[in-house]
N, C-alpha and C positions, 0 to 999 in steps of 0.2 A: 516554555519557548512555544506555546501554542497560542493560534491566533485565530481569532472569529471575523474582526472588523476591518475595514478597508487601512484604517488608522493602527489596529494591531499587526496587520502585513507591513505598514512602513516601519513601524518600529522595531519589528522582526529584521526587516531587512537592513536595517542601520546595526542590528545586533551582529548579523550574519557579516558584514566587513568589519566589525570590529573583531571577530574572532580570527577572520584571514588575516586581518592586520598583526595580530597577536603571534598568530603561526607562524607567519612571513619575520617578523621583527625577533622571535624568541627561539627560533628555529626548531618550534615543538609542535604536534600533533594538537589540534583541537577539534573539539565535538559538540554538535548541538542534540537536540533530544530527536526522537520519533516526530517526523514531519509528516502533515497531511501532504494530499495532493497539492493544493492552493498555495501551502506555505512552501513545498518545493519548487513551484511557479517562482513564488516571490524568490528564491534562492538565485536561480538562473536569472532572474532579471537584475538583480543586486551584483551579481557576479558579472554581468555584463558592462555593467557600470565603470568596473574597475580591474583592467587587464591585466592579467598576470598571476593572479592568486589560483592557486589550485585545490581541487575538492574533488571528492567522490562521494557516492552513496551507496547505503549499504543498509539491508533489513533484517540479516539474520540468517537469510536462507534464498535462493532463486525465487522469483515472482511476488516479493512481498511488494505490498502496496507503500504502505507507511515505512519511510527509511531515516537513518542518523546520517546525517553529513560530519564529511571529516576533511578538514580543514589540513594541507600540508600533504605531501608525497614521499614516499620512500627516495623516491631517485634527486629529490630537492633535500631532503632533510639527512639520507643518508643512515637511516635507519627505517626499521618498521614497526608498528603499534597497533594491533589489532583494535576493531570496535569495540567498545565498552557494552557488548548486550551480552544478555544472559538467557538461555532457552529454560522454559520453567514448565513443568508437565503436572496437567490438574487432573485426577481421577476420583471417581466415588470410592465413597469407603466400602460401601455394599453396593457393586454395581447392578446384582439383579434387583434392587430395590430404588435405583435410580431413576429421576424424572428423564423425560427425554428432552435434549437441550438442542437449543441453537446458539448461534453465533451470539445472537444480543445475549441469551441469559449469561455468557460468560462477559461479554463485555461490562454488562448491567451490572454482576456481583463484583467485579474490579473496580468500576467507577465508582460505586457505593462505598466503596472505602476509604473514599475523600483524596484521591491520589491525581497528580497532574496528568491529564491526556499525552503530555509529551514522552512520561516514563514509559509507555506502554506501546508496542508497537502491534503488528498483526495478530490476529488470535486463528488459529487452524483449528477445527474439528476432527476428531477421528472415533467415531462413535460417540459413545458418552464421554470420552476424553477430550482433552485439549489442549494443544500447544501454546504457549505464550512466550514470546519474544520481550523480551523489556530490558530498564537499563540495568547493570550490576549492581549500581549503588540500591535500586527499590527492590531487588530480586530478594533480599533476604526478608525484608519486612512484608513482601507480600505471600511470603512462604510461612509465614507465623500469622498472616492475619486472614488468609483466602482459606476460608474453612466451612463455606456453603453457597451454592449456587440452586438459585431457586428453592427448593424444598429438600434438596439435597446434601448432607455433609460431605465435603471432599477434603482430598489433602494435597496440596501445591509443593512441589519440589524440585530443586534444580534436576535438569535432566543429566544422569549421568554419564560419564564419559564412553564415547560410541553410539551413545543413544541420541539419535536427530529425528526430528519431525517428518513425518511421512511427505514423500515427494507431492505435490498437490497436481493432477491430472485433470486437465480441461474436459468435459463432456462436449463429444463432436456433433456438431449440429450441420444439417444441411440445410442450404439456402438457394432460393429461386428469386433472383432480384434483376432489377431493369438495367441496373449499374452497380458500379462500387462505390457511390457517394457513401460518406459517413452515414449522414441523415438518412437514407435510406435503408442501409443495414443495420443501425440500430434500430428502427421502428420494426423491421421484420424482426428481430431476435427478439426483441422485448414486447412484440404486440401492441407497438403506439402508432397512435395518428399522426400526420405529415406535422399537424401545429404542436402535439405533444413533443415529439421529435425535435423541433425546430426550437422549442422552449428551452431543452437542455444546452442547447450551444449559447442561446440567449443570457441564461443566467451562468453561463461560465462553469458547466459541469460535466463537460468532455474533456479528457485527456487523451493524449493520442502518444503512445512510447515516453509517458510521463510529461509531456508538455500541453499547457492547455491549448484547445483548440476551439476557437470561434467560427470557423469557416465551414457552415454544414454540407457546402458541397464538395470539400477535399475528397479526393479518390485514395480510399486505404489500399496498402500493398499488402502482399502476403509476407508475414510475419509481424505487423502491425498489432501492438498492443493496446486495446482501447479500455477505458474506464468512464464508466457513467454514474454519477453520484446521485446514490439511490436505485440503482438498477442493477449494478456490479461490473465486472469486467469480462473481457473476451480477447481471443487471441484470433486473429483472421488469417485463415490459411489461404485466401484468394479464389478465384473460380478456375473451372476446369470443363473449358467446352460451353456451346450454346444448346438450348431445347430448340426442338422445331420452330417454336414461335420467336426464335433469338432473343430470349432471355436467358441469364447467366448463370450457371450450374456453380455455385460456390459453397465455403463451408467455414466454419469457425467453432472454435474451441472455448466455450463456455465456462466458466469457474463457479458450482455452484454455493 
């Protein structure tokens, strides 16, 4: 259910409405695969055209960017059904001889297996280990076939009961800014020029609290989660006082 072009997104919106209608008519929960930020925006747009359908999003843990949509709610349907998400742990067979990994290394190893991107959610690194959220259907196949990352032989297994991916804590960064405009804060955090920051908004690569933002001058508020495709995510903590020159002392938590 992945989408890359505008035509793909239009087809995806149609599919969202079909799943919502199926949930409503048959009194069952229906689910998508894992959705990118752009696909989640398409979901919100589709649901805005047809009021009355309920849905929610979940990625496996708090703070996940890629999330699965569930149509229907326990209040309406009278029962609960969990998201079909499995947590996998990927570990080197011999850690002392393992490569130093990046997120891209693990994602590349998974995608090289030829599976659809929508079957895999976020991947979190913990040293030389990784935690992977995926659909329950693909989990056994990944456990059997994901045997190497870079040049390192690895073991992929379903997380045992009670094992949870580590809570991701952002790195606190102090900022001195002239205003709380989104483009100014993005430029400051990622060391971008004004034009580079503006280009992110023009090319629809900025999401605030999960929604696409094309207004570069919008004012961020404490607690806003900002994603910039190609750069990462940060949680804006807000401003706390002014400098002697009238600028703002602010802070943000950057997810590395």
